[in-house]
Structures are given as C-alpha cells and as structure tokens.
C-alpha positions as a Markdown table, in Angstrom:
| # | Residue | x | y | z |
|---|---|---|---|---|
| 1 | Met | 84.3 | 107.0 | -90.9 |
| 2 | Gly | 82.6 | 106.5 | -94.3 |
| 3 | Trp | 82.6 | 102.7 | -94.1 |
| 4 | Ile | 80.6 | 102.9 | -90.9 |
| 5 | Asn | 78.0 | 105.0 | -92.7 |
| 6 | Thr | 77.9 | 102.5 | -95.6 |
| 7 | Leu | 77.5 | 99.6 | -93.2 |
| 8 | Phe | 74.3 | 101.1 | -91.7 |
| 9 | Thr | 72.9 | 102.9 | -94.7 |
| 10 | Asn | 70.0 | 101.1 | -96.4 |
| 11 | Arg | 70.2 | 98.3 | -93.8 |
| 12 | Ser | 66.5 | 97.4 | -94.0 |
| 13 | Glu | 66.7 | 97.3 | -97.9 |
| 14 | Lys | 69.7 | 94.9 | -97.6 |
| 15 | Glu | 67.8 | 92.7 | -95.1 |
| 16 | His | 64.8 | 92.6 | -97.4 |
| 17 | Ile | 67.0 | 91.7 | -100.4 |
| 18 | Asn | 68.5 | 88.9 | -98.3 |
| 19 | Lys | 65.0 | 87.7 | -97.6 |
| 20 | Leu | 64.1 | 87.7 | -101.3 |
| 21 | Val | 67.3 | 85.7 | -102.0 |
| 22 | Ile | 66.5 | 83.1 | -99.4 |
| 23 | Ile | 63.0 | 82.6 | -100.7 |
| 24 | Ala | 64.1 | 82.6 | -104.4 |
| 25 | His | 66.9 | 80.1 | -103.6 |
| 26 | Tyr | 64.5 | 77.9 | -101.7 |
| 27 | Glu | 62.0 | 78.0 | -104.6 |
| 28 | His | 64.8 | 77.3 | -107.1 |
| 29 | Ile | 64.2 | 80.6 | -108.9 |
| 30 | Ile | 67.9 | 81.6 | -108.6 |
| 31 | Asp | 71.0 | 79.4 | -108.4 |
| 32 | Gln | 74.3 | 79.6 | -106.5 |
| 33 | Glu | 76.0 | 81.6 | -109.3 |
| 34 | Asp | 73.3 | 84.3 | -109.0 |
| 35 | Ile | 73.8 | 84.4 | -105.2 |
| 36 | Leu | 77.6 | 84.8 | -105.6 |
| 37 | Leu | 77.1 | 87.7 | -108.0 |
| 38 | Leu | 74.6 | 89.4 | -105.5 |
| 39 | Lys | 77.1 | 88.9 | -102.7 |
| 40 | Gln | 79.8 | 90.6 | -104.7 |
| 41 | Glu | 77.6 | 93.5 | -105.7 |
| 42 | Ile | 75.5 | 94.1 | -102.5 |
| 43 | Gly | 77.8 | 92.5 | -99.9 |
| 44 | Tyr | 75.1 | 91.2 | -97.6 |
| 45 | Ile | 73.7 | 87.9 | -98.5 |
| 46 | Ser | 73.4 | 85.1 | -95.9 |
| 47 | Leu | 71.6 | 81.8 | -96.4 |
| 48 | Glu | 72.7 | 80.2 | -93.1 |
| 49 | Asn | 70.0 | 78.5 | -91.1 |
| 50 | Lys | 67.2 | 80.3 | -93.0 |
| 51 | Met | 65.8 | 77.7 | -95.2 |
| 52 | Val | 63.4 | 76.3 | -92.6 |
| 53 | Glu | 61.9 | 79.8 | -92.0 |
| 54 | Val | 60.8 | 80.6 | -95.5 |
| 55 | Asp | 57.1 | 81.0 | -94.7 |
| 56 | Lys | 58.0 | 83.2 | -91.7 |
| 57 | Ile | 60.4 | 85.3 | -93.9 |
| 58 | Arg | 57.8 | 85.7 | -96.7 |
| 59 | Lys | 55.4 | 87.2 | -94.2 |
| 60 | Asn | 57.9 | 89.9 | -93.3 |
| 61 | Leu | 58.5 | 91.1 | -96.8 |
| 62 | Pro | 57.4 | 94.7 | -97.6 |
| 63 | Lys | 53.6 | 94.9 | -98.2 |
| 64 | Thr | 52.8 | 98.3 | -99.7 |
| 65 | Ala | 53.6 | 99.2 | -103.3 |
| 66 | Arg | 55.8 | 102.0 | -102.1 |
| 67 | Glu | 57.9 | 99.8 | -99.8 |
| 68 | Arg | 58.3 | 97.2 | -102.5 |
| 69 | Phe | 59.2 | 99.9 | -105.0 |
| 70 | Asn | 61.9 | 101.3 | -102.6 |
| 71 | Leu | 63.3 | 97.8 | -102.4 |
| 72 | Val | 63.3 | 97.2 | -106.1 |
| 73 | Phe | 64.8 | 100.7 | -106.8 |
| 74 | Phe | 67.6 | 100.0 | -104.2 |
| 75 | Leu | 68.3 | 96.6 | -105.8 |
| 76 | Val | 68.5 | 97.9 | -109.4 |
| 77 | Asn | 70.5 | 100.9 | -108.4 |
| 78 | Ser | 73.0 | 98.8 | -106.4 |
| 79 | Leu | 73.6 | 96.4 | -109.3 |
| 80 | Met | 74.0 | 99.2 | -111.9 |
| 81 | Ala | 77.6 | 100.0 | -112.9 |
| 82 | Asn | 78.2 | 103.3 | -114.8 |
| 83 | Gly | 74.6 | 103.6 | -115.8 |
| 84 | Ala | 74.3 | 100.1 | -117.1 |
| 85 | Leu | 72.8 | 96.9 | -115.9 |
| 86 | Ser | 74.0 | 93.7 | -117.6 |
| 87 | Asp | 71.5 | 91.3 | -119.0 |
| 88 | Arg | 72.5 | 88.7 | -116.4 |
| 89 | Lys | 71.9 | 91.1 | -113.5 |
| 90 | Glu | 68.6 | 92.3 | -115.1 |
| 91 | Gly | 67.5 | 88.7 | -115.2 |
| 92 | Ile | 68.4 | 88.1 | -111.6 |
| 93 | Val | 66.5 | 91.1 | -110.5 |
| 94 | Ala | 63.4 | 90.1 | -112.5 |
| 95 | Arg | 63.6 | 86.6 | -111.0 |
| 96 | Leu | 63.9 | 88.0 | -107.5 |
| 97 | Leu | 60.8 | 90.1 | -108.1 |
| 98 | Gln | 58.8 | 87.0 | -108.7 |
| 99 | Val | 59.1 | 86.4 | -104.9 |
| 100 | Leu | 57.0 | 89.6 | -104.5 |
| 101 | Asp | 54.2 | 87.9 | -106.5 |
| 102 | Leu | 54.9 | 89.7 | -109.7 |
| 103 | Ser | 54.5 | 87.8 | -113.0 |
| 104 | Lys | 57.6 | 87.3 | -115.1 |
| 105 | Glu | 56.3 | 89.9 | -117.6 |
| 106 | Lys | 55.7 | 92.6 | -115.0 |
| 107 | Ala | 59.0 | 91.8 | -113.3 |
| 108 | Lys | 60.9 | 92.2 | -116.5 |
| 109 | Glu | 59.0 | 95.3 | -117.5 |
| 110 | Leu | 59.6 | 97.0 | -114.1 |
| 111 | Thr | 63.3 | 96.1 | -114.1 |
| 112 | Ser | 63.8 | 97.4 | -117.6 |
| 113 | Phe | 61.9 | 100.7 | -117.1 |
| 114 | Leu | 63.6 | 101.3 | -113.7 |
| 115 | Lys | 67.0 | 100.8 | -115.3 |
| 116 | Leu | 66.2 | 103.5 | -117.8 |
| 117 | Asn | 64.8 | 105.8 | -115.1 |
| 118 | Ile | 67.9 | 105.5 | -113.0 |
| 119 | Arg | 70.2 | 105.9 | -116.0 |
| 120 | Asn | 68.3 | 109.1 | -116.8 |
| 121 | Gly | 68.7 | 110.5 | -113.3 |
| 122 | Leu | 65.1 | 110.1 | -112.1 |
| 123 | Ser | 64.6 | 110.0 | -108.4 |
| 124 | Met | 62.9 | 107.1 | -106.6 |
| 125 | Glu | 59.8 | 109.3 | -106.1 |
| 126 | Asp | 59.6 | 110.2 | -109.8 |
| 127 | Ser | 60.1 | 106.6 | -110.8 |
| 128 | Phe | 57.5 | 105.5 | -108.3 |
| 129 | Ser | 54.9 | 107.9 | -109.7 |
| 130 | Arg | 55.6 | 106.5 | -113.2 |
| 131 | Leu | 56.0 | 102.8 | -112.5 |
| 132 | Gly | 54.4 | 102.2 | -109.1 |
| 133 | Tyr | 51.3 | 100.8 | -110.7 |
| 134 | Leu | 53.3 | 97.7 | -111.7 |
| 135 | Leu | 53.5 | 96.7 | -108.0 |
| 136 | Glu | 49.8 | 97.3 | -107.3 |
| 137 | Pro | 47.5 | 94.3 | -107.2 |
| 138 | Ser | 45.5 | 94.0 | -110.3 |
| 139 | Val | 42.0 | 95.4 | -109.9 |
| 140 | Tyr | 40.7 | 93.0 | -112.6 |
| 141 | Ala | 42.2 | 89.8 | -111.2 |
C-alpha cells in the first residue's frame, strides 16, 4: 500500500519539476546525462511530445514565491542522500532554477543554503521564512 501513497504524494511538485526539465532541455540548460540522473532520483521525467509546447508549459509554472519555494525545497530534498547533495546534483538544481527566472548567482545561493537548511532539519516553512526573499522579484530592478 505504501507504493500507492508514494505514487500520488507530491504529484504536483513532480509535474512542475518535469516542466522545468522540459524547458531547461529545450533551452539547452541541461543535457541528457542530467535528465537521466533526475529520472533515477525522482522517477518522473518525460520529454515525449512536449518540446512544441514550451511556451504553454512556461505559463503553467508556479507564480508565487511560496509555490516556487515549495518546488525548490521538494527538488533539493528529493536529490539529497544521507544529508548530502553532490556538486553535480547541486549544479543541476541551480541550472533548473534558471527556468524560474533566477540569476545563476541567486540559483546557486538558494540551492546551497537550502541544502544546509534541510541537512540541519529545518522545515519548509522555516526555510521559506529565511530564504524566500531569493525568489521574490527584485524591487530595484
């Protein structure tokens, strides 16, 4: 019965991650090796017949900072093994976050700090209160 729960748990996050992967692959931000690694770790990546719909897919990505943060938290947490995130996986996450219109620097910073927060046992809510500002649009831009 546990596998059925796993199948439906975090379904929307997995669908959004799939959308990020489709867009990142289309924009040549990630390569086939990165996609294979994500398939192994997350188990739900499908690029079939999606490349023509990239603009439509982009419009359906999470909009608010909290929704985006939920997605990033789920992604980092899913890729961590025994409290660690390899440099390669951290790089993949940072590149995927660029699809959410984050600069490379902000994406790397968010991934790095989020990895530490998860390792130290902080909840998604606590992490959002500390790092959510990284996903807010810049007031000075």
